[in-house]
N, C-alpha and C positions, 0 to 999 in steps of 0.2 A: 559854245563860244568858239572853240577851236575850229569847227567846221566853217563858221562865219569868217573867222580870221583867214583861213585858207582860201575861202571864196574871194575875199577882197584882195588878197595877195595875188591870186591868179588873175583877177581883173587888172591889177596894176601891171602884171607881166604881159598880159594880152594887149592892152591898149596904150600902155606907157603911163608913167606917173603923172606927167602934166595933164593928161586927159581925164584923170579921175578926180572928182570934186565931191562936194556935199551931195548926198548924205553919207558917203563912204569915208571921206577924209576931210579934215579941216585944219587950217593953220591956227596955231595957238599963240606963240610968241617967239621972236628971233628965229632960230633954225628949227624949232620944235613944231611938229605936226602931229595930229592924232588920227588913228584909224578908229572909226566909230563902230562898235559892235553891240547889237541888240539881240536878246534871246530870251527864252523862257526863264533862264536863271537870273536875268536882270540886264543891266547895262555895263559894258566893259569898254575900256579904252586901251589902245596900244600907242604909246608915244614913240615917235621915231624922228630921225634926221635923214637927210640924203647925203650920201658920200659919192661924189662924182655924179654923172647924169643918170646912170642906170642902177645905182645901188642904194638900198634902203637898209638902215640899221635901226632895229627896234631896241629902244633903251629901257622901256618900262611897260608892263602890262598890269592892269589892276581893274577891279570891279568898283564901279561908282556907287556911292551911297547918297550923294547929294546931286542937285541939279547941275551945278557947275563943276568943272574939273578942279580939284584941290590944288592950291598954289604950291603945297609941299611936293606934290607929284611932279609939277612942272619944274620946280627948282631942282629936284633930284635928277630929272632928265637932263636939265642944263648942265649940272655938275658932271654927269656921265659923258655928255657930249664934249665938254672941255677936256676930259680925260682921254678921249679918242684923238684929239688934235695933237697931243704931244707925242 
């Protein structure tokens, strides 16, 4: 999973965040986006926000157990994002 995360991060760095879309990243809600990671160990997600145009802040990384991203994970990421604004 780490190797896949690094690969997507390098892709974002190489081509720019606005150029990277599904299946690598997906918008969830408000300022929260997810980096989508698939591997032998399962499915993981890294929830992030953008700070300025060229900065990505990862708020939460977790392994998915269900088909949809749990609302509790999104809520936690939103709380952490609000903490960064202050």
